[in-house]
C-alpha positions in Angstrom: 1.7 -78.2 -20.6 4.1 -76.4 -22.9 2.2 -73.2 -22.6 2.2 -73.4 -18.8 6.0 -74.0 -18.8 6.5 -71.0 -21.1 4.3 -68.8 -18.9 6.3 -69.8 -15.8 9.6 -69.2 -17.6 8.4 -65.7 -18.7 7.3 -64.8 -15.2 10.6 -65.8 -13.8 12.5 -63.8 -16.4 10.3 -60.8 -15.7 11.5 -60.7 -12.1 15.1 -60.5 -13.1 16.0 -56.8 -13.5 19.7 -57.0 -14.3 22.3 -59.6 -14.4 25.0 -59.5 -11.8 27.5 -58.4 -14.4 25.5 -55.3 -15.3 25.1 -54.6 -11.6 28.9 -54.6 -11.3 29.1 -52.2 -14.2 26.6 -49.9 -12.5 28.7 -49.9 -9.3 32.1 -49.5 -10.9 31.3 -47.4 -14.0 27.9 -45.7 -13.3 28.6 -42.8 -15.7 30.4 -44.9 -18.4 28.0 -47.8 -18.6 28.1 -47.9 -22.5 31.9 -47.7 -22.6 32.2 -50.6 -20.2 29.7 -52.7 -22.2 31.5 -51.9 -25.4 34.8 -52.9 -24.0 33.4 -56.1 -22.6 32.0 -56.9 -26.1 35.3 -56.2 -27.7 37.3 -58.4 -25.3 34.7 -61.2 -25.7 35.0 -61.0 -29.5 38.8 -61.1 -29.4 38.7 -64.2 -27.2 36.4 -65.8 -29.7 38.7 -64.9 -32.6 41.7 -66.3 -30.9 39.9 -69.5 -30.0 38.6 -70.0 -33.5 41.8 -69.0 -35.2 44.5 -70.4 -33.0 43.2 -73.0 -30.6 40.7 -74.8 -32.9 43.2 -75.7 -35.6 45.5 -77.2 -33.0 42.9 -79.6 -31.6 40.5 -80.5 -34.5 42.4 -83.5 -35.8 40.6 -85.9 -33.4 37.5 -86.0 -31.2 39.7 -86.8 -28.2 41.9 -83.7 -28.7 38.7 -81.6 -29.1 37.5 -82.9 -25.7 40.8 -82.3 -24.1 40.8 -78.8 -25.6 37.3 -78.1 -24.2 38.4 -79.4 -20.8 41.4 -77.1 -20.8 39.3 -74.1 -21.8 36.8 -74.9 -19.1 39.4 -75.2 -16.4 41.1 -72.0 -17.6 37.8 -70.2 -17.4 37.0 -71.6 -13.9 40.5 -70.6 -12.7 40.1 -67.1 -14.0 36.7 -66.8 -12.4 38.0 -68.1 -9.0 41.0 -65.7 -9.2 38.6 -62.8 -9.9 36.4 -63.8 -6.9 39.4 -64.0 -4.6 41.1 -60.7 -5.6 38.1 -58.4 -6.3 36.1 -56.7 -3.6 33.5 -54.2 -4.9 32.9 -51.4 -2.4 29.2 -51.2 -1.8 29.0 -48.3 0.7 29.8 -44.9 -0.7 28.3 -44.9 -4.2 27.6 -41.8 -6.3 23.9 -40.9 -6.9 22.1 -43.3 -9.2 21.5 -42.2 -12.8 17.9 -41.5 -13.7 16.0 -44.1 -15.7 15.1 -42.9 -19.2 
């Protein structure tokens, strides 16, 4: 049973070419794909540093405050995602030629 589930999981993963985030990078930064990925990694790392260094010490004194802190972070993330979806429209018509696969 477990082998069958793993095989099904692997087949589904094989059908996924790129995540939507990488497709956005290809549309917006087709010639600077590595730079965009590097900047994304840097920003993600800095958010993790700020969360671990600033937010965690403020809320770790009780389980209730940890739960409230998680809820606030989740709502903040959802709000940023919603704002992004409402304000960003990627042009999908006049794209430069695709880069060759190596």
